[in-house]
C-alpha positions in Angstrom: 0.0 0.0 0.0 1.5 3.4 -1.0 1.9 6.2 1.5 -0.6 8.3 -0.4 -3.3 5.6 0.0 -2.4 5.2 3.7 -2.9 9.0 4.3 -6.2 9.0 2.4 -7.4 6.1 4.5 -6.5 7.8 7.9 -7.4 11.4 7.0 -11.1 11.1 8.1 -10.0 9.7 11.5 -7.5 12.6 12.0 -10.2 15.1 11.2 -12.6 13.5 13.8 -9.8 13.6 16.4 -9.2 17.3 15.8 -12.9 18.2 16.1 -13.1 16.2 19.2 -10.5 18.5 20.8 -7.4 16.3 20.5 -5.6 19.0 18.4 -4.3 21.8 20.4 -5.2 25.4 19.7 -2.8 28.3 20.0 -4.1 31.4 21.8 -3.3 34.8 20.4 -0.3 36.7 21.8 0.3 40.3 22.6 3.5 42.2 21.8 4.8 45.7 22.5 5.8 45.8 18.8 2.1 45.9 17.8 -0.5 48.6 18.6 -3.6 47.8 20.5 -6.6 47.4 18.2 -9.5 47.5 20.7 -11.3 50.5 19.3 -14.1 51.8 21.5 -13.9 48.8 23.8 -11.7 50.8 26.1 -13.0 54.2 27.2 -9.7 56.1 26.7 -7.0 56.7 24.2 -4.3 54.0 24.4 -1.8 55.5 21.9 1.6 56.6 23.2 1.6 54.3 26.2 4.8 52.8 27.4 4.8 49.0 27.0 6.8 46.1 28.4 6.4 42.4 29.1 5.5 42.5 32.8 5.5 38.7 33.4 6.9 36.6 30.7 6.1 33.3 32.3 2.4 34.1 32.3 2.5 36.2 29.1 1.4 39.4 30.8 2.0 42.7 29.0 1.5 46.1 30.6 0.9 49.4 28.9 0.8 52.6 30.9 1.4 56.3 30.8 -0.1 59.7 31.3 -3.3 60.4 29.5 -2.8 62.1 26.1 -4.8 65.1 27.3 -2.1 65.9 29.8 -4.7 67.2 32.3 -5.3 66.4 35.9 -2.3 64.1 36.1 -4.4 61.1 34.9 -2.6 57.8 34.2 -3.9 55.1 31.8 -3.2 51.4 32.4 -3.9 48.4 30.2 -2.9 44.9 31.4 -3.0 42.2 28.8 -3.0 38.4 29.6 -4.2 35.1 28.1 -7.8 34.3 28.8 -7.3 31.2 30.8 -10.7 31.3 32.6 -9.5 33.0 35.8 -9.2 36.6 36.9 -6.2 38.9 36.3 -5.1 41.7 38.7 -2.8 44.7 38.9 -2.1 46.0 42.4 -0.3 49.0 43.8 1.6 48.5 47.0 3.0 51.1 49.5 5.8 48.7 50.6 6.1 46.0 47.9 3.9 43.6 49.8 0.6 42.2 48.8 -1.2 42.8 52.1 -2.0 46.5 52.3 -2.2 46.9 48.6 -5.1 48.1 46.5 -5.7 46.3 43.2 -7.9 46.4 40.1 -9.2 42.9 39.3 -11.0 41.8 36.3 -12.5 38.6 34.8 -14.8 37.5 32.0 -17.4 34.7 32.5 -17.8 31.9 30.0 -20.8 33.6 28.6 -18.8 36.8 27.9 -19.8 39.1 30.7 -16.8 41.2 31.9 -16.4 42.5 35.5 -13.6 44.8 36.8 -13.6 46.1 40.4 -11.2 47.6 42.9 -10.2 45.5 45.9 -8.4 46.3 49.1 -6.0 43.5 50.0 -6.3 43.8 53.8 -5.3 40.3 54.8 -4.6 36.8 53.8 -8.2 35.5 53.5 -11.0 36.2 51.0 -13.2 38.1 53.5 -10.3 40.5 54.3 -10.0 41.5 50.6 -13.4 43.2 50.1 -14.5 44.4 46.6 -15.2 48.0 45.8 -12.8 49.2 48.4 -9.2 50.4 48.2 -7.0 53.5 48.0 -6.8 53.9 44.3 -8.2 57.1 42.9 -10.0 55.8 39.8 -10.3 58.7 37.4 -13.1 60.4 35.6 -13.1 60.3 31.8 -15.0 62.5 29.4 -16.9 64.1 32.2 -18.4 60.8 33.5 -17.1 58.1 35.7 -14.9 55.7 33.7 -15.2 52.5 35.6 -12.5 49.9 35.2 -13.1 47.8 32.1 -12.1 44.3 31.0 -12.7 42.9 27.5 -11.9 39.6 25.9 -10.6 39.6 22.4 -8.6 37.0 20.4 -8.3 34.7 23.5 -6.8 37.5 25.6 -8.1 39.7 28.4 -7.4 43.4 28.5 -7.9 45.1 31.9 -8.1 48.9 31.5 -8.4 51.6 34.0 -7.4 55.2 34.8 -5.8 56.6 38.0 -5.7 60.2 39.2 -2.4 61.3 40.7 1.0 59.8 40.7 0.7 55.9 41.0 2.8 54.0 43.4 5.9 52.4 41.8 5.7 49.0 43.5 3.2 46.8 41.7 1.8 43.3 42.0 0.5 41.1 39.2 -1.7 38.1 39.9 -3.7 35.5 37.9 -6.5 33.5 39.3 -7.3 29.8 39.0 -9.1 28.6 35.9 -12.9 28.5 36.4 -12.7 29.8 40.0 -14.3 33.2 39.5 -15.8 35.5 42.2 -19.4 34.7 43.0 -22.2 37.2 43.7 -20.5 38.5 46.8 -17.4 39.4 44.7 -14.9 37.7 47.0 -11.7 36.5 45.3 -10.5 33.0 45.5 -6.8 32.4 46.2 -4.7 33.3 43.2 -2.9 30.7 41.0 0.3 32.8 41.0 1.5 36.3 41.5 4.7 38.3 41.1 6.0 41.7 42.2 7.5 44.4 40.0 8.1 48.1 39.7 7.1 50.9 37.3 8.5 54.3 36.6 7.4 57.3 34.6 8.4 55.8 31.3 9.0 52.1 31.8 8.5 49.1 34.1 10.3 45.9 35.2 9.1 42.6 36.5 10.9 40.6 39.1 11.8 38.0 36.6 10.3 35.0 34.9 9.7 32.9 38.0 6.5 32.9 40.0 6.8 34.5 43.4 4.4 32.7 45.9 2.5 35.1 48.1 0.3 33.3 50.6 -3.4 34.2 50.6 
């Protein structure tokens, strides 16, 4: 039997296996070499933001910078991450530690509903990290409250928000466990992994490629 006849014989079975989920799918990636193409999905201008790979191991990319209008010392942030079925978070810490930080956390449910809220990380348990609290001054945009926003596009999440005033330079990135999203009370489950980093006026650095465990 020739190789061509063998391939024709097995091709239908290979197609069935692919449709059954045995063939892996590659999620889209994000890069600082390409501009964001989110259009009106994010309620502020994202051009001109500094960009850097914040956490290579988890494929997180952070874009941030002063708002293009240059007024009121407003800072724009967009955190990009693979949509793995968990939440993503960007926190700002007064001392480099997670406890005592304020964070913006976002997630998208399997039916496509996005939620982004501020949290105060006051302790090491879910009840001590209440939603809709924190010390971040979330900005106003276009004369109305611009609530933090998260969108899913091309198998990636984009968490976007604005801050008024100079942001803290010590930051924390976190990703949640797949499928373990906050319930009606908004309380967060323990994260899958997190890492610390820093940002400056024009650039940022992560702490490296290795996960840094922070007990919660």
